[in-house]
VOPAGU-2260 file (C-alpha; in pm, 1 decimal, decimal comma):
REM VOPAGU-2260
SITE   aa  ch    i         X         Y         Z
SITE  MET   A    0      -3,9      14,4      24,5
SITE  SER   A    1     137,4     337,9     -97,3
SITE  LEU   A    2     182,7     617,1     172,2
SITE  SER   A    3     -43,3     853,8     -27,3
SITE  LEU   A    4    -339,1     569,9      21,6
SITE  GLU   A    5    -251,1     523,2     368,9
SITE  HIS   A    6    -267,9     894,4     449,0
SITE  ALA   A    7    -573,1     952,3     260,2
SITE  LEU   A    8    -729,2     656,8     445,4
SITE  ALA   A    9    -611,8     798,2     776,8
SITE  ALA   A   10    -777,9    1146,5     726,7
SITE  ARG   A   11   -1118,7     989,8     625,9
SITE  ILE   A   12   -1092,1     769,9     925,6
SITE  GLY   A   13   -1012,1    1064,1    1156,3
SITE  ALA   A   14   -1272,6    1281,1    1000,1
SITE  ALA   A   15   -1533,9    1030,3    1047,7
SITE  SER   A   16   -1429,2     928,3    1397,9
SITE  GLY   A   17   -1411,0    1268,1    1512,1
SITE  GLN   A   18   -1053,9    1212,8    1640,8
SITE  PRO   A   19    -750,1    1248,4    1426,8
SITE  PHE   A   20    -587,1     948,2    1333,0
SITE  HIS   A   21    -241,6     866,7    1240,9
SITE  PRO   A   22    -114,3     499,3    1176,8
SITE  GLU   A   23     148,2     378,2    1375,2
SITE  ARG   A   24     119,2       1,3    1250,3
SITE  ARG   A   25       0,4    -139,1     938,9
SITE  ARG   A   26     -58,8    -512,3     842,7
SITE  THR   A   27    -177,0    -649,3     495,5
SITE  LEU   A   28    -415,1    -928,7     563,3
SITE  HIS   A   29    -441,8   -1243,9     298,5
SITE  GLY   A   30    -700,0   -1489,1     223,5
SITE  GLY   A   31    -971,1   -1294,3      80,5
SITE  CYS   A   32   -1076,8   -1376,1    -273,2
SITE  ILE   A   33   -1282,1   -1043,3    -352,0
SITE  ASN   A   34   -1101,6    -772,5    -150,1
SITE  HIS   A   35    -758,7    -651,4     -51,7
SITE  ALA   A   36    -776,2    -595,7     337,7
SITE  LEU   A   37    -528,9    -464,8     601,0
SITE  VAL   A   38    -512,0    -338,3     933,0
SITE  LEU   A   39    -420,9      30,5    1071,6
SITE  GLU   A   40    -353,0      68,3    1422,3
SITE  SER   A   41    -208,7     359,0    1651,7
SITE  GLY   A   42    -200,5     281,0    2020,9
SITE  ALA   A   43    -516,2     110,5    2159,1
SITE  ARG   A   44    -707,3     209,2    1799,3
SITE  GLY   A   45    -779,5     -15,6    1536,5
SITE  TYR   A   46    -940,3     -20,2    1197,4
SITE  PHE   A   47   -1002,2    -295,2     954,9
SITE  VAL   A   48    -995,4    -163,5     590,8
SITE  LYS   A   49   -1151,3    -335,1     259,9
SITE  LEU   A   50    -992,7    -203,0     -61,4
SITE  ASN   A   51   -1129,2    -283,0    -424,2
SITE  SER   A   52   -1149,4     -94,7    -734,0
SITE  PRO   A   53   -1369,2     217,0    -770,0
SITE  GLU   A   54   -1672,3      84,6    -948,8
SITE  ARG   A   55   -1698,6    -154,9    -635,8
SITE  LEU   A   56   -1784,8     165,0    -404,1
SITE  THR   A   57   -2195,4      55,3    -424,5
SITE  MET   A   58   -2079,0    -273,9    -288,1
SITE  PHE   A   59   -1908,7    -134,2      21,9
SITE  GLU   A   60   -2193,6     110,7      85,1
SITE  ALA   A   61   -2455,2    -131,0      99,1
SITE  GLU   A   62   -2211,0    -344,9     317,0
SITE  ALA   A   63   -2171,4     -71,2     562,4
SITE  GLU   A   64   -2542,7     -17,3     578,5
SITE  GLY   A   65   -2575,9    -379,7     644,6
SITE  LEU   A   66   -2341,4    -367,0     932,9
SITE  GLY   A   67   -2529,6     -70,6    1062,7
SITE  THR   A   68   -2864,6    -236,7    1036,1
SITE  LEU   A   69   -2709,3    -566,7    1211,6
SITE  ALA   A   70   -2559,6    -357,7    1478,6
SITE  GLU   A   71   -2916,1    -154,1    1555,5
SITE  ALA   A   72   -3056,0    -508,7    1623,6
SITE  ALA   A   73   -2828,0    -537,8    1938,3
SITE  ALA   A   74   -2862,3    -882,4    1920,2
SITE  ILE   A   75   -2510,2   -1021,1    1805,8
SITE  ARG   A   76   -2184,1    -820,5    1782,2
SITE  VAL   A   77   -2070,7    -698,7    1454,4
SITE  PRO   A   78   -1770,8    -476,2    1352,1
SITE  ARG   A   79   -1910,2    -115,7    1398,3
SITE  PRO   A   80   -1871,5      75,7    1021,4
SITE  ILE   A   81   -1665,8     400,5    1040,1
SITE  CYS   A   82   -1672,4     524,1     665,0
SITE  CYS   A   83   -1650,1     409,3     310,1
SITE  GLY   A   84   -1569,1     603,0      -7,1
SITE  LEU   A   85   -1290,4     670,1    -248,5
SITE  ALA   A   86    -952,3     713,3    -200,0
SITE  GLU   A   87    -646,0     736,1    -437,0
SITE  GLY   A   88    -791,9     542,0    -707,1
SITE  HIS   A   89    -970,1     256,1    -480,7
SITE  SER   A   90   -1298,8     211,3    -321,4
SITE  PHE   A   91   -1272,9     158,2      61,8
SITE  LEU   A   92   -1470,1      23,8     374,0
SITE  ALA   A   93   -1330,3      95,5     702,9
SITE  MET   A   94   -1465,4     -33,0    1017,7
SITE  GLU   A   95   -1347,2    -111,0    1368,4
SITE  TYR   A   96   -1083,4    -390,3    1407,7
SITE  LEU   A   97   -1172,8    -663,8    1632,5
SITE  ALA   A   98    -908,8    -914,2    1687,5
SITE  LEU   A   99   -1106,6   -1217,7    1675,5
SITE  ASP   A  100    -864,5   -1458,1    1838,3
SITE  GLY   A  101   -1119,0   -1622,0    2121,7
SITE  ARG   A  102   -1294,3   -1938,3    2102,7
SITE  LEU   A  103   -1647,4   -1940,3    1972,9
SITE  ASP   A  104   -1919,2   -2026,3    2209,4
SITE  PRO   A  105   -2184,6   -2205,4    2028,3
SITE  VAL   A  106   -2471,1   -2148,0    2255,7
SITE  ARG   A  107   -2370,7   -1756,3    2270,7
SITE  ALA   A  108   -2341,5   -1744,4    1907,8
SITE  ALA   A  109   -2695,5   -1916,5    1843,5
SITE  HIS   A  110   -2883,1   -1766,6    2075,7
SITE  GLY   A  111   -2744,0   -1428,3    1936,0
SITE  LEU   A  112   -2856,3   -1544,0    1580,8
SITE  ALA   A  113   -3194,0   -1639,8    1705,0
SITE  ALA   A  114   -3245,3   -1302,4    1868,6
SITE  LEU   A  115   -3110,8   -1111,9    1551,3
SITE  HIS   A  116   -3390,5   -1325,7    1365,3
SITE  ARG   A  117   -3640,9   -1194,7    1623,5
SITE  THR   A  118   -3625,2    -851,4    1463,2
SITE  SER   A  119   -3849,5    -854,7    1162,9
SITE  ALA   A  120   -3993,9    -629,1     889,1
SITE  GLU   A  121   -4345,8    -623,7     714,2
SITE  ARG   A  122   -4189,9    -753,1     396,8
SITE  HIS   A  123   -3899,7   -1004,7     269,5
SITE  GLY   A  124   -3612,1    -803,4      98,2
SITE  TRP   A  125   -3444,7    -468,3     196,3
SITE  HIS   A  126   -3467,4    -112,7      84,2
SITE  ARG   A  127   -3148,9    -149,5    -172,5
SITE  ASP   A  128   -2980,4    -416,7    -342,6
SITE  ASN   A  129   -2617,4    -541,3    -213,2
SITE  THR   A  130   -2399,3    -819,7    -294,0
SITE  ILE   A  131   -2344,8   -1202,7    -229,7
SITE  GLY   A  132   -1964,8   -1202,6    -253,0
SITE  SER   A  133   -1923,6    -979,4    -582,7
SITE  THR   A  134   -2244,4   -1108,0    -715,1
SITE  PRO   A  135   -2552,6    -853,6    -753,9
SITE  GLN   A  136   -2827,4    -948,2    -480,2
SITE  HIS   A  137   -3158,9    -832,1    -558,9
SITE  ASN   A  138   -3351,2    -721,7    -269,0
SITE  ALA   A  139   -3668,6    -550,6    -410,9
SITE  PRO   A  140   -3935,6    -611,6    -129,1
SITE  CYS   A  141   -4215,9    -877,4    -177,6
SITE  ALA   A  142   -4492,3   -1005,6      48,5
SITE  ASP   A  143   -4466,2   -1375,8     -83,0
SITE  TRP   A  144   -4183,4   -1556,7      63,2
SITE  ALA   A  145   -4206,4   -1802,3    -230,3
SITE  GLU   A  146   -4212,1   -1521,4    -500,0
SITE  PHE   A  147   -3944,4   -1355,6    -344,2
SITE  TRP   A  148   -3684,6   -1679,2    -332,8
SITE  ARG   A  149   -3787,2   -1762,7    -689,0
SITE  GLU   A  150   -3780,8   -1418,6    -830,8
SITE  ARG   A  151   -3498,9   -1232,0    -650,7
SITE  ARG   A  152   -3266,3   -1541,8    -558,9
SITE  LEU   A  153   -3268,1   -1860,9    -766,3
SITE  ARG   A  154   -3378,7   -1696,6   -1123,4
SITE  PRO   A  155   -3097,0   -1443,1   -1129,2
SITE  GLN   A  156   -2845,6   -1703,3   -1041,5
SITE  LEU   A  157   -2964,0   -1950,1   -1302,2
SITE  GLU   A  158   -2979,0   -1677,9   -1560,4
SITE  LEU   A  159   -2630,8   -1540,3   -1461,6
SITE  ALA   A  160   -2493,8   -1922,9   -1488,7
SITE  ALA   A  161   -2644,7   -1948,5   -1851,9
SITE  ALA   A  162   -2470,4   -1646,9   -1966,4
SITE  GLN   A  163   -2157,2   -1777,9   -1823,2
SITE  GLY   A  164   -2185,7   -2089,1   -2031,1
SITE  HIS   A  165   -2353,6   -2339,1   -1796,7
SITE  GLY   A  166   -2662,6   -2441,7   -1977,1
SITE  GLY   A  167   -2796,4   -2768,6   -2105,7
SITE  THR   A  168   -2936,3   -3008,3   -1839,5
SITE  LEU   A  169   -2862,8   -2749,7   -1550,3
SITE  GLN   A  170   -3100,5   -2485,0   -1707,4
SITE  ARG   A  171   -3372,8   -2724,6   -1802,2
SITE  ALA   A  172   -3385,8   -2877,0   -1458,0
SITE  GLY   A  173   -3355,8   -2522,6   -1291,6
SITE  GLU   A  174   -3645,4   -2401,6   -1505,4
SITE  ARG   A  175   -3868,1   -2700,0   -1388,2
SITE  LEU   A  176   -3762,3   -2639,6   -1045,6
SITE  LEU   A  177   -3866,3   -2268,0   -1051,1
SITE  LEU   A  178   -4210,9   -2387,8   -1125,2
SITE  GLY   A  179   -4230,9   -2594,8    -808,1
SITE  VAL   A  180   -4082,7   -2309,3    -578,6
SITE  ASP   A  181   -4435,0   -2237,0    -427,6
SITE  ALA   A  182   -4501,8   -2607,3    -371,1
SITE  LEU   A  183   -4164,5   -2639,6    -150,0
SITE  LEU   A  184   -4195,8   -2309,9      27,3
SITE  ASP   A  185   -4568,0   -2400,6     126,3
SITE  HIS   A  186   -4506,7   -2208,4     472,7
SITE  ALA   A  187   -4548,8   -1830,4     557,8
SITE  PRO   A  188   -4205,7   -1713,3     742,0
SITE  THR   A  189   -4172,8   -1391,9     925,4
SITE  PRO   A  190   -3947,6   -1175,2     745,0
SITE  SER   A  191   -3639,9   -1179,3     975,3
SITE  LEU   A  192   -3333,3    -956,0     972,5
SITE  LEU   A  193   -3054,6   -1194,7     813,1
SITE  HIS   A  194   -2687,2   -1202,8     782,1
SITE  GLY   A  195   -2741,3   -1337,7     448,4
SITE  ASP   A  196   -2419,1   -1499,0     406,0
SITE  LEU   A  197   -2344,9   -1693,5     728,6
SITE  TRP   A  198   -2078,7   -1968,4     661,0
SITE  GLY   A  199   -1813,4   -2046,8     899,1
SITE  GLY   A  200   -1566,5   -1782,9     738,1
SITE  ASN   A  201   -1791,6   -1507,8     844,9
SITE  ILE   A  202   -1808,2   -1560,5    1247,7
SITE  GLY   A  203   -1555,6   -1555,0    1505,5
SITE  ALA   A  204   -1500,8   -1456,8    1866,0
SITE  THR   A  205   -1320,8   -1193,1    2047,2
SITE  ALA   A  206   -1083,7   -1296,9    2339,3
SITE  ASP   A  207   -1371,1   -1321,8    2577,9
SITE  SER   A  208   -1567,8   -1551,3    2341,0
SITE  THR   A  209   -1808,2   -1312,5    2246,8
SITE  PRO   A  210   -1933,3   -1393,6    1889,4
SITE  VAL   A  211   -1890,3   -1193,5    1597,5
SITE  ILE   A  212   -2039,9   -1212,1    1264,1
SITE  PHE   A  213   -1923,6    -972,9     969,9
SITE  ASP   A  214   -1922,8    -965,1     586,7
SITE  PRO   A  215   -2298,5    -973,6     560,2
SITE  ALA   A  216   -2526,3    -979,9     267,6
SITE  VAL   A  217   -2828,1    -823,6     454,7
SITE  TYR   A  218   -3179,9    -837,6     392,1
SITE  HIS   A  219   -3528,8    -969,2     547,4
SITE  GLY   A  220   -3640,5   -1338,1     493,8
SITE  ASP   A  221   -3674,7   -1680,2     610,1
SITE  ARG   A  222   -3459,3   -1741,3     907,1
SITE  GLU   A  223   -3400,4   -2077,0     810,1
SITE  THR   A  224   -3174,5   -1947,4     506,1
SITE  ASP   A  225   -2925,5   -1833,1     764,6
SITE  LEU   A  226   -2949,8   -2170,3     941,9
SITE  ALA   A  227   -2919,1   -2382,4     625,1
SITE  MET   A  228   -2602,5   -2187,5     523,5
SITE  THR   A  229   -2444,0   -2279,1     842,1
SITE  GLU   A  230   -2475,8   -2647,8     739,9
SITE  LEU   A  231   -2357,7   -2592,4     401,4
SITE  PHE   A  232   -1964,1   -2550,0     472,7
SITE  GLY   A  233   -1928,0   -2661,3     819,1
SITE  GLY   A  234   -1760,4   -2455,3    1102,5
SITE  PHE   A  235   -2068,5   -2452,1    1341,0
SITE  GLY   A  236   -2161,5   -2813,1    1463,5
SITE  PRO   A  237   -2414,0   -2975,7    1658,5
SITE  ALA   A  238   -2382,6   -2773,7    1975,8
SITE  PHE   A  239   -2481,4   -2450,7    1781,8
SITE  HIS   A  240   -2765,6   -2614,5    1595,2
SITE  ALA   A  241   -2913,4   -2763,0    1897,2
SITE  ALA   A  242   -2896,6   -2425,4    2087,6
SITE  TYR   A  243   -3057,3   -2242,2    1809,3
SITE  ARG   A  244   -3336,8   -2503,5    1796,9
SITE  GLU   A  245   -3367,0   -2454,7    2166,2
SITE  ALA   A  246   -3404,9   -2089,6    2154,2
SITE  TRP   A  247   -3626,7   -2109,5    1845,0
SITE  PRO   A  248   -3717,8   -2447,0    1721,0
SITE  LEU   A  249   -3778,9   -2474,8    1334,6
SITE  ALA   A  250   -4081,8   -2570,9    1145,6
SITE  PRO   A  251   -4158,4   -2923,2     980,2
SITE  GLY   A  252   -3999,3   -2972,9     667,6
SITE  TYR   A  253   -3678,0   -2762,4     715,8
SITE  ALA   A  254   -3455,3   -3059,8     580,2
SITE  VAL   A  255   -3617,0   -2987,3     223,6
SITE  ARG   A  256   -3608,4   -2617,3     250,9
SITE  LYS   A  257   -3243,0   -2645,1     365,2
SITE  THR   A  258   -3126,2   -2770,9       2,6
SITE  LEU   A  259   -3324,2   -2539,7    -175,1
SITE  TYR   A  260   -3192,7   -2250,6      25,1
SITE  ASN   A  261   -2814,4   -2363,0     -14,3
SITE  LEU   A  262   -2872,2   -2423,2    -362,3
SITE  TYR   A  263   -2864,1   -2034,7    -400,8
SITE  HIS   A  264   -2500,5   -2008,1    -276,8
SITE  VAL   A  265   -2406,2   -2319,3    -452,7
SITE  LEU   A  266   -2521,6   -2138,5    -789,5
SITE  ASN   A  267   -2330,7   -1834,2    -683,3
SITE  HIS   A  268   -2008,0   -2045,3    -619,8
SITE  LEU   A  269   -2053,3   -2156,0    -968,0
SITE  ASN   A  270   -2083,3   -1805,2   -1088,5
SITE  LEU   A  271   -1794,8   -1692,9    -898,3
SITE  PHE   A  272   -1541,4   -1966,0    -932,2
SITE  GLY   A  273   -1694,2   -2237,8   -1162,3
SITE  GLY   A  274   -1509,7   -2569,8   -1120,6
SITE  GLY   A  275   -1729,5   -2864,6    -940,5
SITE  TYR   A  276   -1980,7   -2646,6    -808,0
SITE  ARG   A  277   -2198,0   -2725,8   -1142,1
SITE  GLN   A  278   -2232,3   -3096,8   -1024,2
SITE  GLN   A  279   -2313,5   -2995,9    -677,5
SITE  ALA   A  280   -2577,9   -2751,7    -818,8
SITE  GLN   A  281   -2729,4   -3035,0   -1054,3
SITE  GLY   A  282   -2735,4   -3285,0    -764,1
SITE  MET   A  283   -2933,2   -3053,2    -521,8
SITE  ILE   A  284   -3181,3   -2960,3    -815,4
SITE  GLU   A  285   -3235,7   -3322,2    -891,1
SITE  GLN   A  286   -3286,8   -3401,7    -523,8
SITE  LEU   A  287   -3535,7   -3111,3    -511,6
SITE  LEU   A  288   -3717,4   -3220,7    -826,4
SITE  ALA   A  289   -3773,5   -3579,4    -685,0
SITE  GLU   A  290   -3925,4   -3403,6    -358,6
SITE  LEU   A  291   -4158,5   -3248,9    -609,6
SITE  GLY   A  292   -4257,9   -3596,8    -753,3
């Protein structure tokens, strides 16, 4: 990172926080596949900064607003957003830095998530679109949950897959599945406040085991979508799921809905990364079509 970029970021953070900020330490973090990330620190103050190209600014603006919305629910800890904008040819998002070096307490995490889900809205969706990874996520509000999941989640991912050359049997089976979404989602869930991208890499804990969730793709919808994703890539475990069900039991039929909800994320991984996700998506669609008979 250039000194001019560091100085620009420090100035923006200082202005937003109301206290001048002069970094004494900086660390580049590795492991992300979408953004560059670094930590700027001075004394006890620390900020986590994401960087990307200028055209990604709206992605960061939506993420910052999502973090603020989750924080307002006061149910589970999230990093507090500080500011976002453009600096030295980059878009950026700065938030408080939380050292996630503690051991996650699965019961506290589950109860916090259940409390978050009890924050509800009148309709499914959100007042603005955001992203799932770097893929646009459409959130235009809708009163009918099955319609929302079909038209705002599955159809856009299938259309994007087709545009990227994933046609043939995947698209034919996908079209059949779209016709059956109403039958698979025959319940009327409360529009709960959701993290939206809750895999094991987006949760951690501070030194005192306080759970922290981050990198959200916020909207209101069926709380089971968050729960389903906790089972997709692992990282949560039986104690977490038992504690959530104790706090707020799930309705019958979750096992089938879980597959439908996780199909969205597998399709998104196909669109972002390609590879073996097509086979996984195809298998999930076939499993759901078998449920429809």
